[in-house]
N, CA, C and O atoms as a GROMACS GRO file, in nm:
protein
  232
    1MET      N    1   7.004 -12.680   6.778
    1MET     CA    2   6.882 -12.640   6.710
    1MET      C    3   6.858 -12.493   6.740
    1MET      O    4   6.866 -12.450   6.855
    2ARG      N    5   6.828 -12.416   6.636
    2ARG     CA    6   6.797 -12.273   6.651
    2ARG      C    7   6.647 -12.252   6.646
    2ARG      O    8   6.577 -12.314   6.567
    3VAL      N    9   6.599 -12.165   6.731
    3VAL     CA   10   6.458 -12.132   6.735
    3VAL      C   11   6.444 -11.984   6.701
    3VAL      O   12   6.519 -11.901   6.751
    4ALA      N   13   6.346 -11.952   6.615
    4ALA     CA   14   6.322 -11.813   6.577
    4ALA      C   15   6.277 -11.733   6.699
    4ALA      O   16   6.198 -11.782   6.779
    5PRO      N   17   6.328 -11.611   6.713
    5PRO     CA   18   6.286 -11.527   6.825
    5PRO      C   19   6.136 -11.495   6.818
    5PRO      O   20   6.078 -11.488   6.710
    6VAL      N   21   6.076 -11.477   6.932
    6VAL     CA   22   5.933 -11.452   6.941
    6VAL      C   23   5.906 -11.302   6.927
    6VAL      O   24   5.971 -11.220   6.992
    7GLY      N   25   5.808 -11.268   6.842
    7GLY     CA   26   5.760 -11.129   6.830
    7GLY      C   27   5.851 -11.036   6.753
    7GLY      O   28   5.973 -11.039   6.767
    8GLY      N   29   5.789 -10.953   6.672
    8GLY     CA   30   5.857 -10.844   6.603
    8GLY      C   31   5.943 -10.880   6.484
    8GLY      O   32   5.996 -10.790   6.419
    9THR      N   33   5.959 -11.006   6.453
    9THR     CA   34   6.046 -11.042   6.342
    9THR      C   35   5.970 -11.106   6.226
    9THR      O   36   6.031 -11.157   6.132
   10ALA      N   37   5.839 -11.103   6.232
   10ALA     CA   38   5.758 -11.165   6.127
   10ALA      C   39   5.775 -11.089   5.996
   10ALA      O   40   5.775 -10.966   5.993
   11VAL      N   41   5.788 -11.162   5.891
   11VAL     CA   42   5.799 -11.104   5.757
   11VAL      C   43   5.659 -11.102   5.698
   11VAL      O   44   5.588 -11.203   5.699
   12GLN      N   45   5.618 -10.986   5.647
   12GLN     CA   46   5.486 -10.977   5.587
   12GLN      C   47   5.496 -10.998   5.437
   12GLN      O   48   5.575 -10.933   5.369
   13ASP      N   49   5.416 -11.086   5.388
   13ASP     CA   50   5.406 -11.112   5.246
   13ASP      C   51   5.284 -11.036   5.196
   13ASP      O   52   5.170 -11.082   5.214
   14HIS      N   53   5.306 -10.921   5.135
   14HIS     CA   54   5.196 -10.834   5.095
   14HIS      C   55   5.107 -10.898   4.989
   14HIS      O   56   4.986 -10.875   4.988
   15VAL      N   57   5.166 -10.978   4.902
   15VAL     CA   58   5.086 -11.047   4.800
   15VAL      C   59   4.993 -11.148   4.867
   15VAL      O   60   4.875 -11.156   4.834
   16ALA      N   61   5.046 -11.225   4.960
   16ALA     CA   62   4.964 -11.324   5.030
   16ALA      C   63   4.853 -11.256   5.110
   16ALA      O   64   4.740 -11.303   5.111
   17LEU      N   65   4.884 -11.145   5.175
   17LEU     CA   66   4.783 -11.073   5.251
   17LEU      C   67   4.672 -11.020   5.160
   17LEU      O   68   4.555 -11.023   5.196
   18ALA      N   69   4.709 -10.971   5.041
   18ALA     CA   70   4.609 -10.921   4.945
   18ALA      C   71   4.521 -11.036   4.896
   18ALA      O   72   4.400 -11.020   4.881
   19GLU      N   73   4.582 -11.153   4.871
   19GLU     CA   74   4.504 -11.268   4.827
   19GLU      C   75   4.407 -11.315   4.935
   19GLU      O   76   4.294 -11.352   4.905
   20ILE      N   77   4.452 -11.313   5.060
   20ILE     CA   78   4.365 -11.352   5.171
   20ILE      C   79   4.247 -11.256   5.182
   20ILE      O   80   4.134 -11.298   5.205
   21GLU      N   81   4.273 -11.126   5.165
   21GLU     CA   82   4.166 -11.026   5.171
   21GLU      C   83   4.064 -11.048   5.060
   21GLU      O   84   3.944 -11.042   5.083
   22LEU      N   85   4.113 -11.074   4.938
   22LEU     CA   86   4.022 -11.099   4.826
   22LEU      C   87   3.940 -11.226   4.846
   22LEU      O   88   3.822 -11.229   4.813
   23CYS      N   89   4.003 -11.330   4.900
   23CYS     CA   90   3.930 -11.454   4.929
   23CYS      C   91   3.820 -11.428   5.030
   23CYS      O   92   3.709 -11.480   5.017
   24GLY      N   93   3.849 -11.347   5.131
   24GLY     CA   94   3.749 -11.312   5.230
   24GLY      C   95   3.633 -11.239   5.168
   24GLY      O   96   3.517 -11.267   5.200
   25GLU      N   97   3.663 -11.144   5.080
   25GLU     CA   98   3.557 -11.070   5.013
   25GLU      C   99   3.473 -11.161   4.925
   25GLU      O  100   3.351 -11.144   4.916
   26LEU      N  101   3.537 -11.257   4.860
   26LEU     CA  102   3.464 -11.351   4.775
   26LEU      C  103   3.374 -11.442   4.859
   26LEU      O  104   3.262 -11.472   4.818
   27ILE      N  105   3.421 -11.486   4.974
   27ILE     CA  106   3.341 -11.569   5.063
   27ILE      C  107   3.220 -11.492   5.113
   27ILE      O  108   3.110 -11.547   5.119
   28ILE      N  109   3.240 -11.365   5.149
   28ILE     CA  110   3.128 -11.282   5.195
   28ILE      C  111   3.025 -11.266   5.085
   28ILE      O  112   2.905 -11.279   5.109
   29ALA      N  113   3.071 -11.236   4.963
   29ALA     CA  114   2.979 -11.218   4.850
   29ALA      C  115   2.903 -11.348   4.822
   29ALA      O  116   2.782 -11.344   4.796
   30ALA      N  117   2.971 -11.460   4.826
   30ALA     CA  118   2.907 -11.588   4.797
   30ALA      C  119   2.804 -11.623   4.905
   30ALA      O  120   2.698 -11.677   4.874
   31SER      N  121   2.836 -11.593   5.030
   31SER     CA  122   2.742 -11.626   5.136
   31SER      C  123   2.619 -11.535   5.135
   31SER      O  124   2.513 -11.573   5.184
   32ALA      N  125   2.632 -11.415   5.080
   32ALA     CA  126   2.520 -11.321   5.074
   32ALA      C  127   2.432 -11.343   4.951
   32ALA      O  128   2.319 -11.295   4.946
   33ALA      N  129   2.485 -11.416   4.852
   33ALA     CA  130   2.411 -11.436   4.727
   33ALA      C  131   2.305 -11.544   4.745
   33ALA      O  132   2.323 -11.640   4.820
   34ARG      N  133   2.194 -11.526   4.675
   34ARG     CA  134   2.086 -11.626   4.679
   34ARG      C  135   2.118 -11.745   4.588
   34ARG      O  136   2.075 -11.857   4.615
   35GLU      N  137   2.194 -11.720   4.482
   35GLU     CA  138   2.231 -11.825   4.387
   35GLU      C  139   2.381 -11.823   4.370
   35GLU      O  140   2.451 -11.740   4.429
   36ARG      N  141   2.430 -11.914   4.289
   36ARG     CA  142   2.574 -11.916   4.260
   36ARG      C  143   2.615 -11.785   4.195
   36ARG      O  144   2.539 -11.728   4.116
   37LEU      N  145   2.734 -11.737   4.227
   37LEU     CA  146   2.782 -11.614   4.166
   37LEU      C  147   2.819 -11.639   4.021
   37LEU      O  148   2.879 -11.742   3.988
   38SER      N  149   2.782 -11.546   3.935
   38SER     CA  150   2.820 -11.556   3.795
   38SER      C  151   2.968 -11.521   3.783
   38SER      O  152   3.027 -11.464   3.875
   39LEU      N  153   3.026 -11.557   3.670
   39LEU     CA  154   3.167 -11.522   3.648
   39LEU      C  155   3.187 -11.371   3.653
   39LEU      O  156   3.289 -11.323   3.702
   40GLU      N  157   3.089 -11.297   3.603
   40GLU     CA  158   3.098 -11.151   3.605
   40GLU      C  159   3.096 -11.098   3.748
   40GLU      O  160   3.169 -11.005   3.782
   41SER      N  161   3.012 -11.158   3.832
   41SER     CA  162   3.005 -11.118   3.972
   41SER      C  163   3.136 -11.148   4.044
   41SER      O  164   3.184 -11.067   4.124
   42ILE      N  165   3.193 -11.263   4.016
   42ILE     CA  166   3.321 -11.299   4.077
   42ILE      C  167   3.430 -11.201   4.034
   42ILE      O  168   3.509 -11.154   4.116
   43ASP      N  169   3.433 -11.169   3.904
   43ASP     CA  170   3.531 -11.071   3.855
   43ASP      C  171   3.513 -10.936   3.923
   43ASP      O  172   3.611 -10.868   3.954
   44GLU      N  173   3.388 -10.897   3.946
   44GLU     CA  174   3.360 -10.769   4.012
   44GLU      C  175   3.413 -10.770   4.156
   44GLU      O  176   3.476 -10.674   4.201
   45VAL      N  177   3.386 -10.879   4.228
   45VAL     CA  178   3.432 -10.890   4.366
   45VAL      C  179   3.586 -10.887   4.372
   45VAL      O  180   3.645 -10.824   4.459
   46LEU      N  181   3.648 -10.957   4.278
   46LEU     CA  182   3.794 -10.966   4.276
   46LEU      C  183   3.860 -10.847   4.207
   46LEU      O  184   3.983 -10.840   4.196
   47ARG      N  185   3.778 -10.754   4.160
   47ARG     CA  186   3.826 -10.631   4.095
   47ARG      C  187   3.919 -10.661   3.976
   47ARG      O  188   4.023 -10.598   3.960
   48VAL      N  189   3.878 -10.758   3.894
   48VAL     CA  190   3.957 -10.799   3.779
   48VAL      C  191   3.971 -10.685   3.679
   48VAL      O  192   4.079 -10.662   3.626
   49ALA      N  193   3.861 -10.613   3.653
   49ALA     CA  194   3.864 -10.505   3.554
   49ALA      C  195   3.961 -10.395   3.599
   49ALA      O  196   4.031 -10.338   3.515
   50GLU      N  197   3.966 -10.365   3.728
   50GLU     CA  198   4.058 -10.263   3.779
   50GLU      C  199   4.203 -10.303   3.753
   50GLU      O  200   4.285 -10.220   3.716
   51GLU      N  201   4.234 -10.431   3.774
   51GLU     CA  202   4.370 -10.480   3.754
   51GLU      C  203   4.411 -10.473   3.608
   51GLU      O  204   4.528 -10.451   3.576
   52ARG      N  205   4.315 -10.492   3.518
   52ARG     CA  206   4.342 -10.489   3.375
   52ARG      C  207   4.332 -10.349   3.317
   52ARG      O  208   4.367 -10.327   3.201
   53GLY      N  209   4.285 -10.254   3.397
   53GLY     CA  210   4.269 -10.118   3.349
   53GLY      C  211   4.150 -10.100   3.258
   53GLY      O  212   4.148 -10.013   3.171
   54ILE      N  213   4.049 -10.184   3.278
   54ILE     CA  214   3.929 -10.180   3.195
   54ILE      C  215   3.820 -10.108   3.272
   54ILE      O  216   3.798 -10.136   3.390
   55GLY      N  217   3.754 -10.016   3.207
   55GLY     CA  218   3.644  -9.946   3.270
   55GLY      C  219   3.516 -10.026   3.260
   55GLY      O  220   3.511 -10.125   3.187
   56PRO      N  221   3.412  -9.985   3.330
   56PRO     CA  222   3.284 -10.055   3.324
   56PRO      C  223   3.227 -10.058   3.183
   56PRO      O  224   3.227  -9.956   3.114
   57GLY      N  225   3.178 -10.174   3.139
   57GLY     CA  226   3.114 -10.186   3.010
   57GLY      C  227   3.210 -10.191   2.892
   57GLY      O  228   3.166 -10.184   2.777
   58GLU      N  229   3.338 -10.203   2.917
   58GLU     CA  230   3.434 -10.207   2.804
   58GLU      C  231   3.467 -10.348   2.765
   58GLU      O  232   3.546 -10.369   2.673
   0.00000   0.00000   0.00000
């Protein structure tokens, strides 16, 4: 049986790390909100418009 060496060999999945960061931001926004977040608020937190290249109000 082979065991992975300890320390320094971890592979970073940048996509997974970005998703974890966005989930954290969404949790923070939801916990700070008085009511349920609207779809627009969720899109804002997740920066959907930035990913699509859409400016505000477009």
